N, C-alpha and C positions, 0 to 999 in steps of 0.2 A: 374290531372289543378295545375303545381309547381312553372310557371311563371306571375304573371293576372298584368294587369298596374294598378292602384289607379287611382285617381284625389280628393286632399280634396281640393275644393273648398274653398272659401274666401273672409270675405265686401273689397272692392278695400283701396290696404295701409298697410291690413293683411296678404302677400301672406307669405314674410319671419318673421310673430314670430308661425306660418301652417308650411313655412320651417326648425325652428326652432327643433316643438317636431316630425317633423313625427323619424325627424334623433338622437331626442333623443329616439326615436322607437327603432333606426334601423335601418330603413330605410336607407339608403344612396345617392340609386339609383337613383334618381329624377331631377327634373326640372319645375322649377319656375316659373312662368309666372303672366299675367293679372289675377287676381281671380279664379287665383287655382294654383293648389304645384299634381301633375305627377309625379308617387313615380312608382315603381316594388317593390308585391311581393303576398305572397301569401291569402293562403283562413284566414290563420289568422291570418293576416294581417293586412283583412278589420274585425273581432272579435274586433281588438287588437287596430283599431282606429278609431271604431267609438268610444268604450270606455274611452279612456284616450285624441281626440284632444277635446280643451279646446277652442280652439280658429278661430277653422274651421262651416262651414254651415252645412256640406253634404258630405262622403263618396262616389264618381261613383264609377264602373268597370266600365272604356272603354274598349267599345265592340269592334272599328275602329274609324277612323278619316278615310278622302278620299277628295278630290277636287267632286265637285258636281257642274257643272253650268244649265242643264237640271232634266228635274224631272226624264228624263233613267239610268241617268247616277245616281244620286239619288237613287231609283232603282233598279239595277243591285248590289251598288257595298253594297247598304243594304243586299239586300239577302243573300250576301255571306257573308258573316259575321255569326261566330254556335252561332247559336242564341237558337238552340234546349241544347247547351252541355250546356245551361249555362239555361234553358226553362219548367218545368215538362208537362206532353202532359195539363196538367188541369188549368195550366199561367194565375193568369189575369195579362193583358201587355198592361192595357193605353201610349199610347205619347203622354207629354208634347214637344213641343219648342220653338222658340226662333230661331232668322237670324237677327241678324247683317252687315251693308254694301256688301247683298251677293243678285245675281243676283234672286234668290231665295227667294223668299223676300212672299211672299205665307203664312204666319206657318200651319194654318189653311191645306193648297193644302199637305206642305211638312207632317203634322204627318195621315195622311191619305193613301201615299203615304210610309210612313214608317209602320204604323199598315200593310200594305195588303201588301207587301216586310213580313216582318215578317212572316207572314200569311204567305205567299208559302214557304219561309224555312221552316220554321215549318210542307207543308202538306207533306211533302219529307224523312221528317227520321216520324211521328209518321202516315200514310196513311190515314189519312183521312180529311174528305172533312169541318169540320163545329165546333169550337174548345169553346167549354160552357165557361171557363172563370173564373170554381170554386176555384178556388183552391191558392195558397199566390200570395202572389202581387208582381210583379217587373214592375211599374216604368220606364219604359225605352227613353231615352230625341234623341230629336234633336235641338244639334244647331249646327247652321249656324253660321260663320264669315269670308266673307272677300272669299266669295265661299268655307270655308274648315266647310263639316260636321264631326263632330263628333259622334258622337254612343253612350250613354252609359248607365249606368241601376242604378239606385238611392239605397240604400244598409242603408242605414236611415230610410225611411220612417217618418215622422217630424224629420226638424229643428235639429240637436242638437244643439240649443239652448235648445229646447226644454230639462232641464236636469231631471224633471214630478218633485219638489218641489212650484213649485213656477207659486200655485193655484188658488192665491186668484194674483190679476194686481193694483199696487197704478198708479195715473194718471203718465203719459211721461214714466213707466220702461224702468229701462236700460236694452239691450239683455242683455242674460248673454255670449252671447260668446263676444263682447265687452265689456265687468267687465275685463271679461278674461287677452284678445290684454293686457287691459290698469297694469292690474297689473302683469303681464312677462313684457311692453316694460318700469319700471321702475324697474321692474329686483331687486324689493325690495327679504330682505333677511327675513327668518321668523323666523328670534329671535331679528329680528328688532321690533319694534312696527310699523302699522296701520292706517290710519284714516281715517275713509270718514268723513267729518264738515253737507255734504249734501246729508245723506244714500237713503233717500226715505225710499221704500218700504226693502229695504238692503242684493238688488243683488251686491255690488261692496266690499261689508263684507266679504257678503259673499264666493265670486266666491274664492275670498285672502286668508277666509279658508279652502275653498277646497282645494288651493296649497300647503298651508302650511306645512294640513297635507297629504302631496301628496295624493288627494284622487282622484281613477277614479271620470270624472263628469257624466258620463254616467252607473254609475253602478245600478242606483234604477230604469231603463229607460229599456225600446224595441224596436229594433229593425226590419225593414222589414226583412232581410235579417236571421234574428238567428228562420226563416220560411223554408226557401232557404235548396231542401235537397242537393245541390254540396255545403253547408254550414257548416256543420256537427254539430250536437247536441255541442256533448264533444267537438268544439273546442269553444266554446261558455262557456261553463262551466270551460275547464280553465283555458282561459281568464278571464273567475269575478272572479275567483283563486286566477288566477299568479295578481288582482287587491288589496284584501281581504291582497296580504297576504304582501301591497308593502306600505299601509296603514302607518303611523308613528304616531299613535297616542298621544306617546308619548312628541311627539317634546311640544316646553310650546309655543302653538301660540296661542295669547290673539289679534283680531283687533275687532278698535270701531270705533260702526256709530251710529252717530249722526244727527237730525236731527230736530228743531222748530214743526210736527206735527208731534205730538200727536196718533191720526191716523195709519200712516204710519208705524210706529211701532210695530203697533201692529201686520201689514203685514212680520214687516221683519224680530220678530220673530220666528213667528208663517213659516217663509220661512228656518228659520236658523235652530227647530225644524225635521223639512222635511229632509232638506240636511243630516241633522246627524252633525252640528256643533252648538250646538247648548253651549258649552264649551270651540269656540274658538269665537267666535261670541255677540259681544256684543255690545248691544244700549243702546241711554239717546234719551231720547227731551234735545237741548240745540240747541239754537239760535251758529253762528256764532261769534256770540261781548266775545261770552263768554268760549272759548273754550281757554286753557289755560292747556299745559301738565313738570310731572316739567323731567319728559321722557327727551334723549338726544338723534340724529342720526334715526327719529326716519323720515315715511313717510305719508305723505298728496296726499289721491288717490281721484278725485269727478268730476259726473257730472256735473255743478251747469245749471242751468237754463240757458234761452238762449236767453232768452226776440223774441220768437219768438213763442211759443207754449206755453211758462208757466210762465205769469206775465207782467203787460210789463216792455217800457225794462225803466225806470227811476231807480223804485224799482234792480231790475238785477243790475246796472250801480253803483248803491248805497249797491247794497255787493257784486260786486266784487273788489268795494277800501276799503270796509270791511275786505272786505279775505286778503287785502292784507295788512294792518297793521296785522291783525292779526297773519298770517304765520308769517310775520318782525319776532316778536316778538321770535317767534317758530328758535332760526338760525341756531340751528341744525344740522337742519330738508331735508328732500328733498319734494317739490312742483311737482306734474303729473294733470292739469288740461286742464278737456276734453272741451272747447267750437266752441260752433257759429260765437262770438257778434267778431269782427274785431274788438274792441280798443278792446281790452279783456287789453293787454300789459301794456297802456297805463293807464290805471284803476286798474290795479294791484297796476300796480308806477316802474313796474320791468320788463327787458326784460330777453326773455327764453333759458336760456341755450343752449335749444334745442327747434324744435317743427315740428310735424308729421303730414300732411295728412291722419285724419281720418273721415270713414261715420258715423255716428251715425241714422241710417234708409236709409232718401233721405236727410241726413242733408252736408251741407256739413264742417266738425268743425276742428278745428289744437288744436292737443296734443301738451298742454308747458310743459314746462320740465325747471323745475332750481334747479338747485344740491349743495343739502350741504355738509362742508365738509364733509370728510372719515372721522369713528373712529377715536380713536391710537391710535396705533397698540398695543395686547397686547405679554403682557413681552411676552416675548423666543420662542411666536409662530403671524403668518399671524393677521391679520387686517381681 
């Protein structure tokens, strides 16, 4: 197989971020749609995309896409796809499904039809009536949208947000993929300071440190496709070797996280050690009201409580006013705040230069972006 259609799935609002990541990996033949970026690659792209994509949820192999308004159409067109090219004789192939605005609205029925069609195709090639399914796992998904069926294989296994460093959880932790996207959207430069003054268990500072060091987020975990014969072990070894070679430990990356909860800061330090960034992500117990910095032209990036899941609304609104007063003192800094509170700008005391709709789990939020001044141009060089 030389050309494979791959799909990097994404949370709504992060498609452009994922597309930029895909392009930076060298895959420019792509199409950006709601909640996914489809791109062309080879078997090595499966390895590299899983290891490197910070804001994507999963990497899928796209086996086929077709109109299906009846179960007969779904069965015949699924059966026509090249399943044995991917699935060995002992493959375990559970089928998952979803259906939106489609005539085939019964997801369990669609799953059963797809399973039957794949089995029939496998029978033709492997010349047997029963498949034990004791081998590597190939999760198939049938996704129907407006009667268009997309059939995929999940190469990731556990979602890409599971980096492998966060084995302990604090209250309402920020998903790693969203934390990374927040940093990427800020266009933070690793030679500039970055502070998360409400860091909780440390996800955002850790993701920033990984970005600053150019450390692939998937380097410390495994993926479903590592067990697939069609993706040779040598490709995974090369991808991991490439990722290890590209780490930039010599960069002076220093990211700070602070919080008033000393217990969650213990988790943050543990997670930083697990992620391999303990020398670059630092944590201190500090209320927002005491936040100060002598450094200039830094970035404040945070995900404060919204008044929905944590704390009551009056406490949260008092916090936002406090943030506005404290952040204004850092007058050369840029601020980036994710919240679902509808009156954040009024409470913060400044209208954002830009805001972007993002989702934290199922909660619709705005990512408020306040731009500070650019640092002065260095003599004889660029800023």
